[in-house]
Each structure stands twice: as structure tokens, then as C-alpha cells.
N, C-alpha and C positions, 0 to 999 in steps of 0.2 A: 504494500500500500504506500503510495507516494505521500509526501507531506501535505499537499493540498487536499487530497482525498481524506487523510486522517483528520485534518482540521475541520473539513466539512462534516465529517462524521460526528465530531464533537459538537458542532453547532446544531446539527439535526437532533442529536440526542438531548441536548439542553432544551430545545424548542419542544420536543415531544414530551419531556417531563413537565414542561410548563403547561401543557394542555391538561395534564392530570392534577396539577397543583396550582391553583390561581395565585399569582404573585411570585411564583418561583423564578420566573424570568424578570429580573429587576429592570433590565434594559437590553434591547437588541437593535443595533444600528447597522447591521449587515445587509446583505442582499434581500430586498423585500420579496422577491420571487421565491426565495428559499422559505421564508416565513409563510407565504401563501401556500406553497406546496405542502408543507407540514400541516398547515391548518386544514387542508382539504383531505388529508389522510384519515382513515379510521383510527381511533385512539388505540394504541397498543397496550397490551398488558404490561404492568411494571416488571414482571418477571422477565419478559423479553427484552425490556430496556436495560435491566441489570446485566443480562447476557451480552447485549450490545456494548455496554461500558467495559466489560471484561475483555471482549475481543479487541476493542479499540486500544485498550491499555496494553495489550500484548504486542501491538504493532509499534508502540512508541519507541522502545529501545533501538529497533532496527531502522528507524526513519532517518532522513537526512536533515532533520531539524537541528538547530543549535542545542547545546546542553541546557541552556536556560529555558528554552521553549519546551524541551522534553520534560524538564522538572515541572513546569507549569501544567502541561497536559496530563502527565501522570498523576499529579496531586488532585487535579480537578476531576479526572475520570474516576478516581477512587471515591471521591466525595459523591459523585453522581450515582455510582453503583450502590453506595450506602442508602441514598434517598430511594432508589428503585427497590431495594430489598425491603426497606421499611414499608413502602407502599404496597408491596406484595404480601405484607402481613408478618414478616419475620421479626421476631423480638430481638432487639439489640440493646445491650446495656447502655444506659445514658452516657457514661464516661467514654465508652468505646465509640458511641455515635459521635460525640463531640470530637474525639480524636480523628475519626475518619473524615469528618467535615473539614476540620481546621488545623490538623497536624499538631495539636497540643494535647497534653495529658493533664486534666484538671484535678485539683484536690481542694479540700476545704481551707479557708483562710484561718488566720490566727486571731482568736477572740481577745487575747491579751493586747494585740496590736490595735484592735478596735477600741478597747478600753483606753489605751494611750491616746488615740485620736480624739476620744471624748474629752480627755483631760486637756489636750491641746486646744480644742475648741473652747473649753471653759475659760482658759487663760486669755484667748484672743477676744472672746465676747465680753469678759469681765462681768461685773454685776453679781447679784445674789439670786438664789432660787434655783429650781431644777434646770438642768442644762436644756432639756427639751423646750421648756417655756422660753428661755432666753433666746434659743435659736429660732423658735417660732416667731418671737417678737421681731428679731432682726429680719427674718425673711418676709414678714408682713410689710415692714417698711420698705423692703427691697422690691416689692412686686410692681410689675408694669401694668398700669390700668389697661383693661381689655381694649378700650377705644384708642389707646396709644400704641398698641402692639405693632401694627403694620408699619407705622412711621418709624418706630424705634428699630425694627428689623431693617428697613430700607436705609436708615442712616448708618447703622453699623456695617451693613453690606457695602455701601459706597466707600466708607473709610477703609475697610479691609481690602476692597478691590483695588484701591489706589496703591496700597502697600504691596499687595501681591503682584500686581502688574509690574512694579519696579523690580521685584525679586526674580520673578519667573515669567518669561514671555508667554502671553496668551493670544489666541487668535483675535483679531480686531473685532470680529462679529460676535464674539461670545456674549451671552446675556443670561441673567437669572431673573425669573419672574417669581414673586412670592404671593402665596395665598394663605389666608387664615382659615383653618378647618376645625371640625369638632368630631367627637366620637371615633377616635383612632387609638390603637394600643401604643403608639409611639409619640414622642414629643415633636419630632420633625422628620421630614422625609424628602430626599432628593429624587426627583424623577428626571433622569437624563433623557432628553428627547432627540438627541442627535443634532448634527449641524452646529455644535458648540452652544446648545441651548439647554437650560434646565428649568424645571418648575419645582420650586421648593415649597412644601406645605408645612405650616406651623400649626400644631395642635393647641388651640386656645383653651382646651379643657384643663390644662395642667397649671395654669396660673404662673406664667413665666416671670422670672426675676431678672432684675437688671444685671446682677452678678453672673447669671448663667447665660443670658442672651448672647453676649459676645462669643462664648464658646459654641453655642448652637449655630450661629451664623457662620463662624469660621469652619465648623465641622461640615455643614451642608454645602457651603459655597466656596469661600476664599480663606485658606488654600486647600480646603477639604474636597468633598466628593465632586463638585462641579469642576474644580480646577484639575483634579486627577483625570476625570473623564475627558476633558478638553485636550489635555496634553497627550494622553495615551491615544486618543482618537487622531490627533494631528501627527503624532510621531510614530507610534508602533503600527497603527492601522494604515493611515494614509501614505506614510513615507516608506515603511518597511514591510508592509503587507502581512502583518501578524493578524490575520482575520479572527483568530481565537479571542482577541481582545475586543471584538465588536459585540460580545455578549457578556452580560454580568448576571451571574446566577446566585441565588440565595443558598446559604449553607455550603459554601465552598471556601477554599483557602484564601481566595482573593478578597473575601469579605473581612477576614481577620486583618489582613494587611490594610485594607481601605479604612476600616473603622479605627484601627490603632493610629494610623496616620491622621485621620480626620479629627480624632479626639485630641491630638497634639497640634492641631492647626493654629490655635491662638498662641501656643508656645513658639511655633515657628514664625508666625507672621508678626507678632508684637513682642512676646517674651516677657521677662520680668518688668513690672510696671504697667501691665495691661489694665489693671484696675483704674489707675489714674487716667490712662488713655481713654478707656470706656466712659469714665466720668465726664471727660471733656466732650466726647461725641454726643452723649445723651443729654448733657447739660445744655447744648445748643437747642434742644427740643423743649427745654424747661423741665426735664426730669432730673431729680436730685438723687445722686448716688454717692455713697462713701466708697470711693474706688479703692483706697488703701485698705480699709477694713474688709471689703469684699474679697480682695485678693488674699488676705490673711486667712479668712474663713474658708475659702475654697482650698487653700494649701493645706490647712489642718484637716479638712474633710476628705482630702485625697487618701488619707490613711484608711478610709472605709471602702476603697475601690472594690474589694473582692466580696463585699456583703451580698450584692445582687447575684453573684455566681454561687455563693453559698446557698442562697434561696432556691436557685435552680436545682442544685444538688439535693436539697431537702425535698423538693417537690417531685423530682423525676428519678432520683437515685435511691432515696430513702423512703419514698412513698408517704411523705408527711401530708397531713390535711392542709388545705389551702388556708384555713384560718390560722393554723400554726405558723405557716410561712408568712402570713401577713403580720403576725405578732413579732416574728423574728426581724422582719424589715423595720417595723415600728421601733423596736428596741434599739437596734444598732444604727440605723440610718436616721433615727430621730424624726421620722416623717409622720404626719397624721395618717389615720387609717385609710381615708379615701385615696390618698396618694399611694400607699402601700398596696391597696387593692388594684389600682391601675397597673402597678408594676407586675403583680401576680397575673393580671389579665394578659400581659405581654408574655410572661413566662409560660402560661398555660396554652397559648395559641399553638396549634399543631405545627405551623410553619416556623414560628419564631422561638420555640421552646429552648433551643440550644444557642440562640443567637447572642445572648448576653455575654457569652465567652468572647465574642469578637471584640467587645469593648474592653473587657477586663484584661485578658491575655494579650490582646492587640496592643493596648497601651503599655503593658509591662515589657513586651518584646521590642516594640518600636522605640520606646523611650531609651531602653538600654542600648540599642543599636545606634541611636542618634548620639548618645552621650559618650560612646567609646570611639568616636571618630579619631582618625589619625592626626598627629600634630600638623597644623597648617590647613587642615580641612575645615571649612566653615559649616555651620549648621545649615545655612541656605543650600550649599552644594549637596550636603548629605540628604536633606529633605527632598531636593530635586530628583535624586535617584528613586525615591519612593514614588514620586509623581510619574516618572518616565519608564521605569523598568518593571518587567513582569515578575516581581519577587514573590516568593511563597514563604510561609513561616519556617519551614524546615531549613531552607537555604539561609535565611536570615539568622536563625538560631545557630547554625553551623558557623557562620561568619562571626557571631558574637563569641562563641566558644573559642574559635581560633584566635581572635584578637585579644581576648582576655588571657589566653595562654601565652601569647607573645608578650603582652604587657607584664605578666608575672615573671617570665624569663628575663625580660629586660631589666625589671626592678631588681631581681636577684643578682644579675651580673653586675649591675651598677653598685649594689651594696657590698659586693665582695671585691 
């Protein structure tokens, strides 16, 4: 099987699975005729699709693709095979399911670390009384009024776009349109439409905060998902002919890389001091934000990163009752019950049940990879590789391991 036929087989397989699972194909900007052809087929049994994934995967090693493209296709075909097997009714342990999707092995977090994060939050917030009440009071004053949400998002997007376009070239015609929606299991969602255009939906049900909104806009647009789609579309697909990058499929390794990178978008675009920066942007709209305090609160709360993944393990690995999972989230994330139930709604969704790992492990892996860059290598150039290259978690983890080993040897040699 030649390379083009192999890639076409991957695209067809993804589109066929998408007919069985609504929302599975996050975006497809490839040949419209291919999508029409798959759409006109009889729906195939997932068992047959699992077999197709295995047969395609067996062809990858002998193809004339580059090693990086082989790694990408092998990892993604393995993930698609897992999806097909689950659709066919096979029982797969949750931790194994996550590993086959995202190339990471998850385990529970450290509740001692969560308790320390609570102590850190208490110091930052100051005052007296239960920490939950103090954090709730801060977040209440930090809320963006619903009628101001659209304008705040647009202002932050414009300011971030200016910064990102200076750092990373983007097609002149790229554009993001925002819409405020309700009744969704997520806080925001990027719909990449092709042609360097995205529609970003912001869920108004969640009561967005000024301290979180810059992260959300950076995540969905600049320099997150929209920026990544544009650069891969212009570079890998249009210039280099990597057609496999014209499809983005849920529950695949590319999701973990994309979410980890997007979660660190504000870190890359603005960095330390983002709170004061956001305060100025929103202040122009008449919104009052304590940027310095907001940044300190978010930094302290970052110690609770793995709580949501713990909740997924409780629900799907240990068979906990949803009410117990809600209580766990309320305890450690210090969120009100309605917010915790919204989180459990996401965790319980058949399509999204494993997806929380992409945020948790994605941030941990990508942040480590960004931080151990070589002397003289800038954060911008490192982040640009995430935007431009078809990296998968396993290859990034290997790079991290190799670079840490090199640093350890270098430190030892210098000390002796």
C-alpha cells in the first residue's frame, strides 16, 4: 500500500467512525468528495472498522512515509481501533482506554498536594473564615456580567491576536467568529471551518470570570486551537501534502497535544504578568479586575490540576456514584454543587468521558517539554514547533526523557 492510499484509508476510517458517533469528527477540511462518498455508504459495523484500523496499522511500518508521519498514523490508528472495539461492545478498562487514546498511563493524584494548594490559596486570599467562602467571594466579584461577555471575549481576542501575529505568522485571511451559547457540557469550543476560519462558542451557563476568560480565549483562538489549525493547514497540508492533518478526531493523541498546548496558550502569548495585562484590556471596557490577585489565585489553584482526572477515575474506574464524584469535586476544587454537576455531566458523556486527561496530562507533558528547552532556544520557537509539527505524546515524552538524561549527565560532569 503506497503512502497516499494509506493516508486515504485513515481519512475514510475516521469519517466512517464519525457516522457512528456524532461529534467524533471535530473537523475535516479535506476533499469534500471523499466526505460525500463516505456519507453515501451504508454504515459499517464497528467490528469491521476495528479490523480496518488493524490492517491499516500493519501497513504503516513498510510505507515510505517519514518516521514522524509513521508515528502519527500508528498512534492514531491504534486510538481508532480502540473506539471501534468499544462501539462493538467490548469492555475495556478505563485506564487502558485512556492509554490507547492518548498514549499516557493515568493514576490518581496526591491529596496531600491538594491540601497544600488549599493552604496556598488561603494565604493568597487572606481574610478569615472557611476557604470555600473566601474563594466564592473572590470569584463572585470576578464574574463577567452575562451582557458583557461577548464584548469582553472580543476585546481579549483582539489583544491576543495582535500579540500572536507578531510571534507567529498567520494567514492574512484568518478570522475567528464568537458566539455565546447555552446548554453545553463544555465551557468553550472551537469549530474549525477550514479556509483559516473558526467559530468559537462560549458557554454562558458557566458564569465566566475575568481571571479565567483570558485563558479561555487564548486556549480556543490565539495561540491555541485556531492558531494551530491555521498553521498546520497552511504548512503541513497545503505546502507539504500531509493530508492526514486535514482531519481532527476526538479521543486521539492529537487531542492531548492540542489541549496541552492550548491550555498553555496564555503562558506562551503573554507569560508572567498576564493578570495585569488582562486588567488593562478589560479595564478599557469598564470592567474592574484585580489582575495581580487573579494571577496569584490561578497559580495557587494550579496545584489542583489533577482533581478532575481523579473524578474521572472515580466514576469510570472505581464505579463511584455520581453524587460521590460531585462531592469529591466540591471538596477539592472548592466549587459549588451546580458547577461540580456540570463537570460530572462532561465526565459522564459517552464521547467525552476520557477527554479530561487531555487537559491534565497534556498540560503536564507540554509544560515540561517547553521548560527543558535547550540553552538559547526561546519559548516562542519551542511553542512554534507545537503549532507546526505532527507531534504525538509518546515522541514528546521520549524527547523529555532524553533531554532530562542529558541534563543530568551534564550536571554530573560539571560537578566532578
